[in-house]
N, C-alpha and C positions, 0 to 999 in steps of 0.2 A: 504494499499500499503505498502510496507518494507521501513523502513530509508534508504536514499541513503547516502553511505559513513560511515568513522568512525570518532573518535574523533580527527583525525588529517586532515579530508576533510571536505570542506563545505557541506551543506544540500542544498535541491532544492526545487523549486516548479516543479512539473512535469504536463504536459497536456495530460490527457488521455481522448481521444472520446471527444477533445475539453473542457474537464473541468479540472479546476484548481485543483490540490490536494497538500496541504501542507505536507511537508515530515520532519519539524523541523527546527530551523536556530539558529546558534551558532554565537553570538555576537563577533565582530570584525574581524570576517573570510568573505572575500569577496565571495558572493555566485550568483549564477544565475538561472534566469527562463530559464529552459531548455524545448524545444518544438521540435516537428518533423522536420519542415521545418526552423522555426526560432528560434534565441536563444538571449534573452536580459539579460545584465547586469544589475540587479537590483542595484547594488551599485554607478553605472553611469547614468542610465536612468532618466530623469526627468519629464516622465511621461507628455511629452508635446502632446503625439498624432500626432506627423508631419507624421512619418511611415505610419500611418492609413490613414492620409488625402491624401497623394500623391500616395497610391497604385492606380494603374488605375482600377484593377478590384475589388476593395473594399474587400480585404482577409483579411483585419487586424482589429479585433474587438479591439475598445478601448473606456474605459470611463474614466472620470476625477478621477484623485487619483487612478487608476488603471494601471497595465502594460499591454501593447499591447499583443493580443493571435491571432493566426490565426484562422480564420473560419474552420469549418470541411472540406469544399472542398477545401482548399488553395493548399494542394499538388496536386491534379488534375488541377487547374484553374490558378495556379502561371505561368506565363511566363518567369519569370527568369531575369527581366529588370534591376533587382537590385535599384530600386528608393529606397525603405524603407532603403537600406543600405547607399546608397548616401546620403539621406535627414536627417539623424540622426545627430544632432549639438554634440552630445557627442560619437560619435562612438560606441555607446550600443547596437546596433542591429545588429548581424549575419545573414547571410543567409547560410544555409549547402551548396549550391554550389556557393555560391558568398562571401566567406569570408572576412569579415572587413578587416581582416589583409593582404588580396591581393589587397584591393582597396585604390590606394594612394590618400591623400588628395588633394582638390584643392588648387594650389597655385595662390592665388590672383595675384602676382605680375606677373605672365604670362599671364593673362586675358587681351584680346583686350580692348582698349578704342573704343570708335564710331568711333572717327576719325580714328585709326589704322584699324578698321575691314573695313570701307568704301575704304580706300587706298589700302588695301590688296587684297578685292575683285574685287575694279576697275582695278589695275594692273596686273590682269591675263590677258594671252594671249594664243592663242593657237599656238603652235611652230611646223612650218611646214620644218623648215630647221634646220640641225642637224649637229653636230660635228663629224667628223668618228672616233668615241670613244663608244666601248661598254659600258653598263651599269651594274655594276656588280650585281648577283644575289642577294647579301646581301642586297642591295639599294633596289631593287625589292620587296625584302621580306618585307623590313621595310614599305616600301608604302602600302603594302597589309596589313599588320599589324595595319597599322593606319585605313586604310578603312574599317577594320572589326567591327569599333566602329562606323559606320554609324548607323542612326535607320532604322530598319525594321520591315514590317507588322507584328503584333503582336509579335514582337521579334523574327521571325522567323530565322534571322542570314543565310538565305539560300543559299546566294552567294558563288560560288565557283569559281576557278581562272584556266586559262592556261596562262602560259607565254612562248612565242615563242621568242626566241633570237639567232636562227640559220640564219644567212644572206641568206643562200641557201634556206632555209625553206620559208624563207620571202619574197624571189624573186617569188618561185615556188606559194606561195598562191596568192601574186600580180597578177600575171598571170591568175590564176582561176577566179579573181575579173574582169578582163578584159574580159575573157571568157563569163563571165556573162552579162557584159554592151553591149556585142556585141548582146548577144541574146535578150536583152532588146531593143536595136535599130532596130533589126530584127522585133521583134514581137511586142511591144508597142513603137514605136518610138515617140509618144508626150511625155510621159515620161521620156525616154532616153534623148531627147534634152532637156526637163526641166530642168534635172540636170546635163545637160553637159557632160553626157558620151560621146558623139563625140569627144570633145577636150579631155578627159582622155584618150581615146582608141587612139587616133592620138597622143598624148604624149607620151603614153607607145610605140608605133611602132617606136617613133624617138629617145626612150632610155630615157624617163622622166618620174618617176614614180612618179604619182600623188595620188597614192592608197595607199601608206603606206610613202611615202615621205622619203624613203632610211632611216627611223628612225632604231636604233638598235635593237628595242624591241617592241613587243607589248604583251599588256596584254588584255587577254579577261575574261571576266566574263560571268559565266553561271548558271543555276540552271534548275531544273524539270519543263518543260513546263507546267505542268498543275498545277502548285504552284499559286495560286491565287495571292500571294504578290510578285513573282519573278520579274516582271518590274519594280517595283518601288525599291526593294531592292537593286536589281544590280545597277540600275540607281543612286541611291544616293551614293551607296558605291564606284561608280567608280568616282563619282563627288569630294568626300572626297581625294581618291586618285591624282586627278587631282591637286587639290587645297595643298595637302600637298607636291607634287614635287617640286615646288620653292624652299622650304625650304632646298632641299637636292642638290640644284645646276641644279635640272633637269627641261625639260619642255616636256608637252604633249599636244598631239590633240585626239580629238575623232575620230576615224576610221570608218565614217558613211558609204563610200562605202563597206568596209570590213564587218562590221556588218549587212549590206543590203543583202549582198551575201550568208553571214553564216547563215541567217534565210529563204534564200528561195531558193538557187541554191543547189542542190545535189550534184553536185561534191565538192562543198566548202565544206559542212557537212562531205561529207565522207573523205575530207583533214584533217579536224579539227579534227576528230573523238573523238568527247565528249560523254561522258557517256551515255548509253541508257535512252532515255526520255528526256536528257536533250537539252536545247537550248542556243544558244547566245543571251544576254540581253547587251551586249556593249562590245566595244573593243577600246583601247587607244595606240596610239603610244607614246613611251617614249625615251627620250635621251638628250643629252646636248645640250641646245641652241648655236647656231653658232653665233647669234645675241643678242644684249640687246635691250630694249625697253626703250625710255626716255619720254613718254607723256602718259598720261591717255586719250585715243579717247573718242568722246562724244556719247551718244546713243538717239535715238529719246524718247521723253517723253514718261512715260506709261498710256495708257489708264484706267482710274480707275471710277469705278462706287461705290458708296455711298450709302447705303441704313439704 
């Protein structure tokens, strides 16, 4: 194999067909181990093997006192999760599609203590009364930007988003949900009564919108309906979005009636006009809370079975 570089450039170890090949080393010059998918800075790598240990698919080969290398099938099997880059304590490993330079370090001062975490999660409230104030698209985009870091099956990151912030359209969609409720009450009355659809319809007819609660925006997450990971991926991403909202002065509430109609009622599906083959996997009302909450309500004890 030809020597890489000239007298003014570093030399390399190259991986070809999974085999390390030495191409010469110039002392005192920083050099790197170049790979198809991964690159290791051998000047800073401490050869601890952490990257190999945390790889979910075991795609990194490591032996003590050697540098990590990808296995032959790594290109095909890697799910691009970034574990190898994130776990390296010296920042010596970079991934072609996840450059270490683009991965900010964890700021320990910003991590939650156990007490802070519990308080944060317990103080979460479903917001159903909103100020008559629009939510900027910049703030919604920021929420979705945070939500995209939620875990997803096989790191599919398959969630896509539809943001509805036109008041007239939201009112129209609420009316379609009410039509769905009327159909349920006529054809499946037990289910309709179980979910209090009769009261929701009565409220709508008297000018009270319990479908979307006059929220200024609704965020819908959708994905290909045949994607096996879509349900969990979209649900977890939406949960991330809801938990992030209070940090921006916003409040959320899961739009359960809206989601149910979006997944079962053809007129609603037509109105949403999602991409072909996609399905709604969750919807969230978003707005500025009109009221504050000052206590942490109790919950019933969790039933736990230990084995």
